[in-house]
PyMOL Python script that loads the backbone (N, CA, C, O; Angstrom):
from pymol import cmd

cmd.read_pdbstr("""\
ATOM      1  N   UNK A   1     -33.516   4.236 -52.462  1.00  0.00           N
ATOM      2  CA  UNK A   1     -34.704   3.405 -52.207  1.00  0.00           C
ATOM      3  C   UNK A   1     -33.988   2.074 -51.686  1.00  0.00           C
ATOM      4  O   UNK A   1     -32.944   1.541 -52.061  1.00  0.00           O
ATOM      5  N   UNK A   2     -34.793   1.764 -50.815  1.00  0.00           N
ATOM      6  CA  UNK A   2     -34.894   0.753 -49.839  1.00  0.00           C
ATOM      7  C   UNK A   2     -35.135  -0.408 -50.271  1.00  0.00           C
ATOM      8  O   UNK A   2     -36.312  -0.600 -50.574  1.00  0.00           O
ATOM      9  N   UNK A   3     -34.347  -1.355 -50.423  1.00  0.00           N
ATOM     10  CA  UNK A   3     -34.800  -2.652 -51.334  1.00  0.00           C
ATOM     11  C   UNK A   3     -35.606  -3.367 -50.019  1.00  0.00           C
ATOM     12  O   UNK A   3     -35.372  -3.157 -48.828  1.00  0.00           O
ATOM     13  N   UNK A   4     -36.511  -4.171 -50.535  1.00  0.00           N
ATOM     14  CA  UNK A   4     -37.477  -5.097 -49.498  1.00  0.00           C
ATOM     15  C   UNK A   4     -36.384  -5.894 -48.948  1.00  0.00           C
ATOM     16  O   UNK A   4     -35.264  -6.083 -49.422  1.00  0.00           O
ATOM     17  N   UNK A   5     -37.114  -6.505 -47.422  1.00  0.00           N
ATOM     18  CA  UNK A   5     -36.026  -7.637 -46.512  1.00  0.00           C
ATOM     19  C   UNK A   5     -36.493  -8.635 -47.218  1.00  0.00           C
ATOM     20  O   UNK A   5     -37.623  -8.671 -47.707  1.00  0.00           O
ATOM     21  N   UNK A   6     -35.429  -9.713 -47.327  1.00  0.00           N
ATOM     22  CA  UNK A   6     -35.680 -10.922 -48.074  1.00  0.00           C
ATOM     23  C   UNK A   6     -36.033 -12.191 -46.491  1.00  0.00           C
ATOM     24  O   UNK A   6     -35.667 -11.866 -45.362  1.00  0.00           O
ATOM     25  N   UNK A   7     -36.576 -13.197 -46.694  1.00  0.00           N
ATOM     26  CA  UNK A   7     -36.896 -13.841 -45.769  1.00  0.00           C
ATOM     27  C   UNK A   7     -35.824 -14.550 -45.035  1.00  0.00           C
ATOM     28  O   UNK A   7     -36.156 -15.302 -44.118  1.00  0.00           O
ATOM     29  N   UNK A   8     -34.743 -14.415 -45.294  1.00  0.00           N
ATOM     30  CA  UNK A   8     -33.673 -14.935 -44.375  1.00  0.00           C
ATOM     31  C   UNK A   8     -33.307 -13.672 -43.575  1.00  0.00           C
ATOM     32  O   UNK A   8     -32.798 -13.736 -42.456  1.00  0.00           O
ATOM     33  N   UNK A   9     -33.622 -12.412 -44.269  1.00  0.00           N
ATOM     34  CA  UNK A   9     -33.165 -11.522 -43.038  1.00  0.00           C
ATOM     35  C   UNK A   9     -34.348 -11.732 -42.099  1.00  0.00           C
ATOM     36  O   UNK A   9     -33.919 -12.226 -41.056  1.00  0.00           O
ATOM     37  N   UNK A  10     -35.470 -11.580 -42.063  1.00  0.00           N
ATOM     38  CA  UNK A  10     -36.373 -11.686 -41.292  1.00  0.00           C
ATOM     39  C   UNK A  10     -35.966 -12.829 -40.249  1.00  0.00           C
ATOM     40  O   UNK A  10     -35.690 -12.610 -39.070  1.00  0.00           O
ATOM     41  N   UNK A  11     -35.973 -14.025 -40.841  1.00  0.00           N
ATOM     42  CA  UNK A  11     -35.412 -15.050 -39.915  1.00  0.00           C
ATOM     43  C   UNK A  11     -34.010 -14.717 -38.954  1.00  0.00           C
ATOM     44  O   UNK A  11     -33.963 -14.845 -37.730  1.00  0.00           O
ATOM     45  N   UNK A  12     -33.015 -14.309 -39.745  1.00  0.00           N
ATOM     46  CA  UNK A  12     -32.084 -14.180 -39.066  1.00  0.00           C
ATOM     47  C   UNK A  12     -32.226 -12.886 -37.598  1.00  0.00           C
ATOM     48  O   UNK A  12     -31.466 -12.829 -36.631  1.00  0.00           O
ATOM     49  N   UNK A  13     -33.142 -12.201 -37.809  1.00  0.00           N
ATOM     50  CA  UNK A  13     -33.619 -11.049 -37.047  1.00  0.00           C
ATOM     51  C   UNK A  13     -34.290 -11.542 -35.533  1.00  0.00           C
ATOM     52  O   UNK A  13     -34.142 -11.192 -34.363  1.00  0.00           O
ATOM     53  N   UNK A  14     -35.170 -12.632 -36.314  1.00  0.00           N
ATOM     54  CA  UNK A  14     -35.974 -13.595 -35.376  1.00  0.00           C
ATOM     55  C   UNK A  14     -35.116 -14.290 -34.196  1.00  0.00           C
ATOM     56  O   UNK A  14     -35.240 -14.223 -32.973  1.00  0.00           O
ATOM     57  N   UNK A  15     -34.108 -15.050 -35.098  1.00  0.00           N
ATOM     58  CA  UNK A  15     -33.275 -15.730 -34.533  1.00  0.00           C
ATOM     59  C   UNK A  15     -32.389 -15.390 -33.458  1.00  0.00           C
ATOM     60  O   UNK A  15     -31.986 -16.174 -32.599  1.00  0.00           O
ATOM     61  N   UNK A  16     -32.044 -13.882 -33.583  1.00  0.00           N
ATOM     62  CA  UNK A  16     -31.282 -13.202 -32.543  1.00  0.00           C
ATOM     63  C   UNK A  16     -31.757 -12.791 -31.264  1.00  0.00           C
ATOM     64  O   UNK A  16     -31.093 -12.392 -30.308  1.00  0.00           O
ATOM     65  N   UNK A  17     -33.187 -12.963 -31.381  1.00  0.00           N
ATOM     66  CA  UNK A  17     -33.809 -12.310 -30.181  1.00  0.00           C
ATOM     67  C   UNK A  17     -33.849 -13.345 -29.045  1.00  0.00           C
ATOM     68  O   UNK A  17     -33.791 -14.535 -29.352  1.00  0.00           O
ATOM     69  N   UNK A  18     -33.932 -13.028 -27.919  1.00  0.00           N
ATOM     70  CA  UNK A  18     -33.832 -13.778 -26.540  1.00  0.00           C
ATOM     71  C   UNK A  18     -34.826 -14.849 -26.039  1.00  0.00           C
ATOM     72  O   UNK A  18     -34.670 -16.020 -25.693  1.00  0.00           O
ATOM     73  N   UNK A  19     -36.161 -13.842 -26.142  1.00  0.00           N
ATOM     74  CA  UNK A  19     -37.264 -14.603 -25.376  1.00  0.00           C
ATOM     75  C   UNK A  19     -38.138 -15.075 -26.649  1.00  0.00           C
ATOM     76  O   UNK A  19     -38.100 -14.562 -27.768  1.00  0.00           O
ATOM     77  N   UNK A  20     -38.960 -16.196 -26.222  1.00  0.00           N
ATOM     78  CA  UNK A  20     -40.110 -16.912 -27.418  1.00  0.00           C
ATOM     79  C   UNK A  20     -41.148 -15.702 -27.474  1.00  0.00           C
ATOM     80  O   UNK A  20     -41.868 -15.679 -28.472  1.00  0.00           O
ATOM     81  N   UNK A  21     -41.288 -14.853 -26.673  1.00  0.00           N
ATOM     82  CA  UNK A  21     -42.231 -13.727 -26.754  1.00  0.00           C
ATOM     83  C   UNK A  21     -41.728 -12.740 -27.822  1.00  0.00           C
ATOM     84  O   UNK A  21     -42.506 -12.466 -28.736  1.00  0.00           O
ATOM     85  N   UNK A  22     -40.638 -12.240 -27.801  1.00  0.00           N
ATOM     86  CA  UNK A  22     -39.763 -11.507 -28.753  1.00  0.00           C
ATOM     87  C   UNK A  22     -39.816 -11.869 -30.267  1.00  0.00           C
ATOM     88  O   UNK A  22     -39.914 -11.206 -31.299  1.00  0.00           O
ATOM     89  N   UNK A  23     -39.703 -13.296 -29.951  1.00  0.00           N
ATOM     90  CA  UNK A  23     -39.724 -14.092 -31.441  1.00  0.00           C
ATOM     91  C   UNK A  23     -40.829 -14.096 -32.169  1.00  0.00           C
ATOM     92  O   UNK A  23     -40.793 -13.816 -33.368  1.00  0.00           O
ATOM     93  N   UNK A  24     -41.918 -14.405 -31.549  1.00  0.00           N
ATOM     94  CA  UNK A  24     -43.648 -14.132 -31.560  1.00  0.00           C
ATOM     95  C   UNK A  24     -43.916 -13.122 -32.409  1.00  0.00           C
ATOM     96  O   UNK A  24     -44.303 -13.136 -33.577  1.00  0.00           O
ATOM     97  N   UNK A  25     -43.538 -11.820 -31.313  1.00  0.00           N
ATOM     98  CA  UNK A  25     -43.819 -10.657 -31.879  1.00  0.00           C
ATOM     99  C   UNK A  25     -43.360 -10.263 -33.109  1.00  0.00           C
ATOM    100  O   UNK A  25     -44.066  -9.688 -33.937  1.00  0.00           O
ATOM    101  N   UNK A  26     -41.956 -10.608 -33.295  1.00  0.00           N
ATOM    102  CA  UNK A  26     -41.339 -10.067 -34.476  1.00  0.00           C
ATOM    103  C   UNK A  26     -41.842 -10.992 -35.651  1.00  0.00           C
ATOM    104  O   UNK A  26     -41.978 -10.435 -36.741  1.00  0.00           O
ATOM    105  N   UNK A  27     -42.198 -12.623 -35.544  1.00  0.00           N
ATOM    106  CA  UNK A  27     -42.663 -13.219 -36.680  1.00  0.00           C
ATOM    107  C   UNK A  27     -44.381 -12.548 -37.058  1.00  0.00           C
ATOM    108  O   UNK A  27     -44.929 -12.678 -38.152  1.00  0.00           O
ATOM    109  N   UNK A  28     -44.886 -11.955 -36.046  1.00  0.00           N
ATOM    110  CA  UNK A  28     -46.003 -11.625 -36.557  1.00  0.00           C
ATOM    111  C   UNK A  28     -45.978 -10.102 -37.562  1.00  0.00           C
ATOM    112  O   UNK A  28     -46.874  -9.651 -38.275  1.00  0.00           O
ATOM    113  N   UNK A  29     -44.730  -9.611 -37.316  1.00  0.00           N
ATOM    114  CA  UNK A  29     -44.518  -8.226 -38.154  1.00  0.00           C
ATOM    115  C   UNK A  29     -44.122  -8.952 -39.692  1.00  0.00           C
ATOM    116  O   UNK A  29     -44.150  -8.303 -40.737  1.00  0.00           O
ATOM    117  N   UNK A  30     -43.830 -10.099 -39.637  1.00  0.00           N
ATOM    118  CA  UNK A  30     -43.542 -10.866 -41.469  1.00  0.00           C
ATOM    119  C   UNK A  30     -44.404 -10.571 -41.941  1.00  0.00           C
ATOM    120  O   UNK A  30     -45.481 -10.732 -41.369  1.00  0.00           O
ATOM    121  N   UNK A  31     -44.327  -9.945 -43.325  1.00  0.00           N
ATOM    122  CA  UNK A  31     -45.496 -10.095 -44.463  1.00  0.00           C
ATOM    123  C   UNK A  31     -46.148 -11.219 -44.324  1.00  0.00           C
ATOM    124  O   UNK A  31     -45.599 -12.078 -43.633  1.00  0.00           O
ATOM    125  N   UNK A  32     -47.317 -11.489 -44.856  1.00  0.00           N
ATOM    126  CA  UNK A  32     -47.940 -12.827 -44.996  1.00  0.00           C
ATOM    127  C   UNK A  32     -47.459 -13.569 -45.889  1.00  0.00           C
ATOM    128  O   UNK A  32     -47.262 -14.779 -45.767  1.00  0.00           O
ATOM    129  N   UNK A  33     -47.176 -12.735 -47.092  1.00  0.00           N
ATOM    130  CA  UNK A  33     -46.723 -13.768 -48.211  1.00  0.00           C
ATOM    131  C   UNK A  33     -45.319 -14.464 -47.628  1.00  0.00           C
ATOM    132  O   UNK A  33     -45.035 -15.609 -47.978  1.00  0.00           O
ATOM    133  N   UNK A  34     -44.471 -13.722 -46.735  1.00  0.00           N
ATOM    134  CA  UNK A  34     -43.389 -14.308 -46.528  1.00  0.00           C
ATOM    135  C   UNK A  34     -43.237 -15.280 -45.399  1.00  0.00           C
ATOM    136  O   UNK A  34     -42.266 -16.006 -45.187  1.00  0.00           O
ATOM    137  N   UNK A  35     -44.403 -15.179 -44.669  1.00  0.00           N
ATOM    138  CA  UNK A  35     -44.225 -15.989 -43.301  1.00  0.00           C
ATOM    139  C   UNK A  35     -43.804 -17.346 -43.321  1.00  0.00           C
ATOM    140  O   UNK A  35     -42.882 -17.668 -42.571  1.00  0.00           O
ATOM    141  N   UNK A  36     -44.587 -18.597 -44.414  1.00  0.00           N
ATOM    142  CA  UNK A  36     -44.259 -19.842 -44.633  1.00  0.00           C
ATOM    143  C   UNK A  36     -42.388 -19.916 -44.794  1.00  0.00           C
ATOM    144  O   UNK A  36     -41.656 -20.601 -44.080  1.00  0.00           O
ATOM    145  N   UNK A  37     -42.055 -19.232 -45.648  1.00  0.00           N
ATOM    146  CA  UNK A  37     -40.236 -19.532 -45.948  1.00  0.00           C
ATOM    147  C   UNK A  37     -39.660 -19.037 -44.706  1.00  0.00           C
ATOM    148  O   UNK A  37     -38.820 -19.795 -44.222  1.00  0.00           O
ATOM    149  N   UNK A  38     -39.921 -17.820 -43.978  1.00  0.00           N
ATOM    150  CA  UNK A  38     -39.540 -17.584 -42.725  1.00  0.00           C
ATOM    151  C   UNK A  38     -39.527 -18.260 -41.499  1.00  0.00           C
ATOM    152  O   UNK A  38     -38.622 -18.134 -40.673  1.00  0.00           O
ATOM    153  N   UNK A  39     -40.770 -19.164 -41.327  1.00  0.00           N
ATOM    154  CA  UNK A  39     -40.859 -20.046 -40.415  1.00  0.00           C
ATOM    155  C   UNK A  39     -40.174 -21.146 -40.569  1.00  0.00           C
ATOM    156  O   UNK A  39     -39.669 -21.737 -39.615  1.00  0.00           O
ATOM    157  N   UNK A  40     -40.047 -21.689 -42.269  1.00  0.00           N
ATOM    158  CA  UNK A  40     -38.853 -22.846 -42.212  1.00  0.00           C
ATOM    159  C   UNK A  40     -37.827 -22.529 -42.003  1.00  0.00           C
ATOM    160  O   UNK A  40     -37.163 -23.412 -41.460  1.00  0.00           O
ATOM    161  N   UNK A  41     -37.031 -21.097 -42.283  1.00  0.00           N
ATOM    162  CA  UNK A  41     -35.549 -21.187 -42.105  1.00  0.00           C
ATOM    163  C   UNK A  41     -35.202 -21.148 -40.423  1.00  0.00           C
ATOM    164  O   UNK A  41     -34.186 -21.528 -39.843  1.00  0.00           O
ATOM    165  N   UNK A  42     -36.329 -20.597 -39.932  1.00  0.00           N
ATOM    166  CA  UNK A  42     -36.078 -20.687 -38.113  1.00  0.00           C
ATOM    167  C   UNK A  42     -36.132 -22.060 -37.581  1.00  0.00           C
ATOM    168  O   UNK A  42     -35.360 -22.597 -36.787  1.00  0.00           O
ATOM    169  N   UNK A  43     -37.240 -22.558 -38.191  1.00  0.00           N
ATOM    170  CA  UNK A  43     -37.314 -24.238 -37.435  1.00  0.00           C
ATOM    171  C   UNK A  43     -36.055 -25.089 -37.931  1.00  0.00           C
ATOM    172  O   UNK A  43     -35.502 -25.968 -37.269  1.00  0.00           O
ATOM    173  N   UNK A  44     -35.793 -24.775 -38.887  1.00  0.00           N
ATOM    174  CA  UNK A  44     -34.374 -25.697 -39.491  1.00  0.00           C
ATOM    175  C   UNK A  44     -33.188 -24.871 -38.894  1.00  0.00           C
ATOM    176  O   UNK A  44     -32.202 -25.594 -38.752  1.00  0.00           O
ATOM    177  N   UNK A  45     -33.046 -23.991 -38.628  1.00  0.00           N
ATOM    178  CA  UNK A  45     -32.057 -22.985 -37.763  1.00  0.00           C
ATOM    179  C   UNK A  45     -31.942 -23.983 -36.178  1.00  0.00           C
ATOM    180  O   UNK A  45     -30.897 -24.449 -35.727  1.00  0.00           O
ATOM    181  N   UNK A  46     -33.373 -24.118 -35.542  1.00  0.00           N
ATOM    182  CA  UNK A  46     -33.185 -24.455 -34.434  1.00  0.00           C
ATOM    183  C   UNK A  46     -33.184 -25.837 -34.286  1.00  0.00           C
ATOM    184  O   UNK A  46     -32.972 -26.305 -33.168  1.00  0.00           O
ATOM    185  N   UNK A  47     -33.414 -26.655 -35.356  1.00  0.00           N
ATOM    186  CA  UNK A  47     -33.158 -27.954 -35.400  1.00  0.00           C
ATOM    187  C   UNK A  47     -31.792 -28.264 -35.388  1.00  0.00           C
ATOM    188  O   UNK A  47     -31.409 -29.174 -34.653  1.00  0.00           O
ATOM    189  N   UNK A  48     -30.906 -27.580 -36.167  1.00  0.00           N
ATOM    190  CA  UNK A  48     -29.572 -27.884 -36.570  1.00  0.00           C
ATOM    191  C   UNK A  48     -28.712 -27.457 -35.323  1.00  0.00           C
ATOM    192  O   UNK A  48     -27.685 -28.068 -35.026  1.00  0.00           O
ATOM    193  N   UNK A  49     -29.307 -26.090 -34.414  1.00  0.00           N
ATOM    194  CA  UNK A  49     -28.400 -26.092 -33.496  1.00  0.00           C
ATOM    195  C   UNK A  49     -27.558 -26.979 -32.544  1.00  0.00           C
ATOM    196  O   UNK A  49     -26.401 -26.780 -32.174  1.00  0.00           O
ATOM    197  N   UNK A  50     -28.322 -27.919 -32.254  1.00  0.00           N
ATOM    198  CA  UNK A  50     -27.780 -28.660 -31.294  1.00  0.00           C
ATOM    199  C   UNK A  50     -26.431 -29.467 -31.682  1.00  0.00           C
ATOM    200  O   UNK A  50     -25.591 -29.816 -30.851  1.00  0.00           O
ATOM    201  N   UNK A  51     -26.347 -29.734 -33.208  1.00  0.00           N
ATOM    202  CA  UNK A  51     -25.285 -30.297 -34.091  1.00  0.00           C
ATOM    203  C   UNK A  51     -24.235 -29.320 -34.284  1.00  0.00           C
ATOM    204  O   UNK A  51     -23.105 -29.761 -34.489  1.00  0.00           O
ATOM    205  N   UNK A  52     -24.429 -27.973 -34.251  1.00  0.00           N
ATOM    206  CA  UNK A  52     -23.264 -27.093 -34.796  1.00  0.00           C
ATOM    207  C   UNK A  52     -22.078 -26.908 -33.651  1.00  0.00           C
ATOM    208  O   UNK A  52     -22.156 -27.088 -32.436  1.00  0.00           O
ATOM    209  N   UNK A  53     -21.155 -26.562 -34.319  1.00  0.00           N
ATOM    210  CA  UNK A  53     -19.779 -26.440 -33.021  1.00  0.00           C
ATOM    211  C   UNK A  53     -19.994 -25.144 -32.765  1.00  0.00           C
ATOM    212  O   UNK A  53     -20.617 -24.369 -33.491  1.00  0.00           O
ATOM    213  N   UNK A  54     -19.320 -24.819 -31.408  1.00  0.00           N
ATOM    214  CA  UNK A  54     -19.765 -23.546 -30.990  1.00  0.00           C
ATOM    215  C   UNK A  54     -18.160 -22.698 -31.665  1.00  0.00           C
ATOM    216  O   UNK A  54     -17.039 -23.168 -31.858  1.00  0.00           O
ATOM    217  N   UNK A  55     -18.524 -21.789 -31.802  1.00  0.00           N
ATOM    218  CA  UNK A  55     -17.811 -20.578 -32.683  1.00  0.00           C
ATOM    219  C   UNK A  55     -17.053 -20.108 -31.534  1.00  0.00           C
ATOM    220  O   UNK A  55     -17.417 -20.058 -30.359  1.00  0.00           O
ATOM    221  N   UNK A  56     -15.892 -19.756 -32.076  1.00  0.00           N
ATOM    222  CA  UNK A  56     -14.657 -19.061 -31.068  1.00  0.00           C
ATOM    223  C   UNK A  56     -14.528 -17.802 -31.247  1.00  0.00           C
ATOM    224  O   UNK A  56     -13.691 -17.169 -30.603  1.00  0.00           O
TER     225      UNK A  56
END
""", "prot")
cmd.dss("prot")
cmd.show_as("cartoon", "prot")
cmd.util.cbc("prot")
cmd.orient("prot")
């Protein structure tokens, strides 16, 4: 039996996508009950990206 995805998993998948259209389409597939949390994770990550050190 497969376990349901957690909000962080949805957010991670959305953050990997290249275009805004792809990200919006993926966000529309998130269950309604999880959308606020997923949106929070995605917005937080985008806000922190300029301050992160690049990975080697």
